[in-house]
N, C-alpha and C positions, 0 to 999 in steps of 0.2 A: 408681906409688903403691901402698902396701901396707896391708893390714888386719891388725892384730895381735890375737891373742886376749887375753883379760883376764889370763890367767896367763903370757902371753908365750911359751908353748910352741909355738904354731902361728902361721903367717902365710900370707897368700895375696896374690898380685900381682893388682892390678886392671888390666884391659886398658883402653887408651884407647878412648873412644867417638867416633865420627865422625857428625856431622849430615849428612843427605842434602840438606837445603835450608836456606836462611836463614829462610824463613817460611811455606812452603806446607804443611808437615806439622805435626801436633800436637806432635811432639817436634822442635822447631826453635827456634833462639835468639829470634827475634822473638816467637813465640807464648808461649814460656815467660817471657821477660822482661816482656812487656806485661801478662801476667796476674799476675806476681809481681815488681813493681818493687823490692821490698826485697832481692832477690837481688843486683841490680846496685848499688843505692844504699847497701848496707851494706859495699861494698868498702873495705877499709882504705886510707886515703890520700885518699879523695874528700872527706872532711870535710863530710858532709851534715848539716845541722841536723836534730835529731830531729823527724820529722814524724808526724802522726796520719793525715792523708789525703793521697792523691796521685792526680791524674788521669793516666791512661795513654792516650795517643792513638797509634794505629797509622796509618801512611801519612798523615802530616800534610802536606797540600799547600801548597807555597810557589810563588813565581814561578819558581823554579829546579828544581822537581821535588818529589817526596815524600820527607820525612824518615821513616825507618823507624819510629821511636818518639819521641814527646815526652812527658817526665814533667814535671808541674807539682805542686809540693808546697804544702801549706797554710802553708809558711814563705816563700812567694813565690820559691822556688828553681826553676830550670829546667834540664833536661837534654835534649840532643838526641842521639839514639842512631842510629848507623849500624852494621849488622851485616854482617860479611863472613866467609866461610869460607876456611880455609887452602888448600883444594883449588881455589879459584877464582883462577887466575893473573892474570886481567884486573883483578880488584879490587885487587890489590897495588899497581898502578901509579897508580890514579886515586882510591882511596878517601879519601886525605888531602885532595886538592884538592877532591873532591866534598863532603866534610864541611865544609870552610871555605866553599865556595860556598853550601851550605845554611844555614850559620850567618849569613852575610851577608844572605841572603834573609829569614831568620827575623826579623832586626832591623827589618825593614820592616812587620811585622805590627802591627795595631791590636788593642787588647784586645777590642773588640766583634766584630771578625772572628774572633779566636781563640775566643771564646765561641760564636759561631754555628757554627763548624766542629765544636766539641765537641758542641753540641746536636744537630746533624744526625746525629751518630754514636750518638745516644741514650745518651751518657755522662752521669754525674752532675755537676751544676754546684754542689753544696753549698758548695764552698770559696769560691765567689764571693758567696754570699748575705749581704746586709747588711754588706758589707765594702768600702766605697768606698776607704778608705785602702789596703787590701790590693791592690785593682785598680790604684791609682795607682802603688804600688811595683812591681807586676808589669809594668806598662807601661813604667816607667822602666828596669827590668832588661832588658826586651826591646829597647828602643830603643838602650840603651847597650852591648848585647852582654854583659850580666852573666849568663852562663850557662856551663855546662860541656858540651863536646861530647865524646861517648864513642864511640870506634871499638871495637866489640866483636866478637871472633871466638872460634872454638873454640880457636885458638892464633893468635898474632900473627906474621905473616911478617916477616923481617928487612928487607924492602924498605920496609914501613910504618914501622918504627923509623927507618930511614935518612931517609925523607921528613920525619918529625917532627923529627929532629935538624937538618935544613936550615931548618925553620921556627923551631926554637928559637933559631937565630942571628939571625933577623929580629926587630928590636926592636918593642916596643909593641903586642903583641897585645891585643885587647879581650876575649877569652874564653880559658878554659883548655881545651886539647885533650888528651884522655887516650886511650891505647891500652890496652884491657883484655882479657885472655884469660880464657876460661871454664874451661879445663883440664878438659873432661868425661872421666869414667871410668865404666865400667860396674860397678855394684855387684852386680846380679843381673839376671835376665831382665826384671824390671819396673821397675828403678830405675837412675838414673845419679847420679853425684856431680858437682857443679859447685864449683870452687874459684877464685873470681874473684880476679884479681890485676892491678894496674896495672903494665904493662910499660914504659911511657914516658909522659911528660906535658910539656907546655909550661908556661911560667910566665906568668901573667896580669900585665901591666904597665899598659898604657895603650892606648887605641883607636888604630887605624891603618888605612890603606888597603892592602888586600892584593890584588894582581893575580895571576891564574892564567892561564897560557898552556899549552894542550895542543896540540902539533903533530900533524900527520897520522900521523907514525910513533910517536906515543904518548909522546914526550918531554914532560916537564912542567917548567915554569919558574914558580917562586913568588917574588914580590918584595913587599916591605913598605915603606911610607913613612909618615911621621908627618904628619898634617894639622894643622888648627888646634888649638893647645894648649888651647883652651877646652873641647874635647870630651874628657872623661875616660871611660875604660872601667873603672876600678876599681870594684869592687862597693860601692855606697853603704851606709854604716851610719849609723843615726840616733845622735845624741849624747843623753846623758842630759838635758841642758838642753832640747834640741829636743823630746824625747819629752814631758816634763812640760808644755812650752808647748802641745803639740798635744793633750794629753789631753782627750777630748771632754766628759767629765763631771767638772767641777771638784770635785764632792763626793767623788770617789774619789782625789783628788790625795794627800792625807795617808796614806790607806790603802796606796796603791801605794808611796809613799816608805817606809812602815813595812816593807814586804816587803824592799825593797833594804837598808835599815838592819839589819834583824834577820838576814838571810842573811849579810851581811858581818861582823856581830858574831860569827857562828858560824864564821868563816873560810871562808865560802862565796864564790861568785863570781856576778857579774852580767855576762852577755854580751849586748852590744847587736847587733841584726841590722838588717835593712832595714825591718822592720815594727814591732818592739818589742824586748823582751828576754826572756831566759830566766834563771831563778834556780836555782842548784844548787851542787854542790861536786865536787871531784875525789876519786875513790876509786882509789888507786894512780895510773895514768896515764890513766884514763878519766873523763870528765866525766859526772856524773849530773844531768840537768835535772829539777826537781821541779814547776815551774810556768812557763807561758809567758804573758806579759802584753803586750797591744797597746793601741792607743789607745781602742778601744771594746769590747773583749772579752778574755777570757783562756781558757786551756785548763787543765783539771785533768789529773792523772796517770791514764791509763786502764789497763785490764787488759793491753792489747797492749803498751804502753810499759813497764809495770812488769816484764813477762816478759822483754823485751829487755834490761832492766837487771839481771835476776836478783834482784829484790826478793822476799823471802819472803812466803808467804801471810799469816802472822801479822801482820807489819808493815804489809802493804798493807790487810788487813782492819781494822786499827786506824785507819788513815788514812780508810777509807771510813766507819767508825763515827762519826768526828768530823764528816765531811761530812754525814752523815744528820741532824745537828742543824738543817740547813737543809732545809725541806720542798721548796723549789723544786729545789735541787741534787739531792736524792735522787730525786724523782719525774720530773723533766724531763731530768736529765743521767745520773745513775748507772744507773737502771733501764733506760732504752733504750740504755745503753752509748755515750753521746755524750761529747764532749770540750769543745766550745766553749760558753762562757757569755757572753752579751752583758750588759754593765753595765746597760743600760736595762731588762733583764728581772728584775733582782734588787734587793734593798735593800742598803744599806751593811752591815747586820748579817750578811747572807748572805756577803758578801765577807770580813768579819772571821772568819767560821767557816772559810772556805777558807784564809785566812792562818794561822789557828791549826792547821789540819790539816797544812798544808805544813811549818810550822816543827817541829811535833811529829814528822812523818815524818823530817825531816832529823836531828833529835836522836836518834831511834831508830836510824837508819841509821849515823850516825857512831859511836854507842856500840857497835853491833854490829861495826863494822869496826876499832875501836880495839884 
């Protein structure tokens, strides 16, 4: 890896950086990734829904042992992370089988057990507050194996890629398995660079029974068989019809329909997820989500998200100024830098202001990019 000066006259070669441990030192994959989930979840190709909050749990205990890190986003997406260093030869042989074993054990977790484990670690449970539907979807994703398993290393050993290829040929997996390299390099004495990259991944198709046999000499055999066809592992996505039938407050039905209608009129897109939908548009090849709407709450565009999209200060401040027309949105959401708004806490007029601000934002962004 090279660093080039701005005038291209000079360059310097960055040396590779090697972690000493997986998670016992401050500069180690587990501690870095647990503290900064966005490093891993922003990896190109993971296709993670834009999240505002994420719970990061280290050493999550299952019946088959501890998962290094579990990420749970406020979009009800789950990620199980196993970290292994290239210099650890034993890990190359068993990490894939181990990750599958943990994924199977995690599917047996109940939502209340998960929350208790998080609470005992003194972690924030905000994403679960007043969201029964969110919890129901999260439980469904856990039980059906609708999550991504990430094998993460400083670099990925060829043995791991070979193991994943053998699993790739086994049909009907219920989860996606990714091998991700961090590619660490030393920038200076105090800083390193991480360049996350997916080296290999399996394709999620349908739930199956996976058997793993590890012999005494370390030989690993993985087999897959398809059980009852009634059990599907594909990630469930709500339909537009089902969403509107489930909308908890009927007074907001037409207002939410208006969002969908006006976004589409502007050649924007509505993408349905497991909990609700996001409304936005495509800028070149990247989708920009401007509002996220669920059955009983919605999320506005926050400072953190707008920075990730590269939205200018002027356009974002114009968006905030429109939102300030709602006293509740301004005092209870914008000032404390929150994102989620419960329909029960506002009047329909407040939501109309949010719709107006969102559509105006989209108009200004598309005009700027035209």
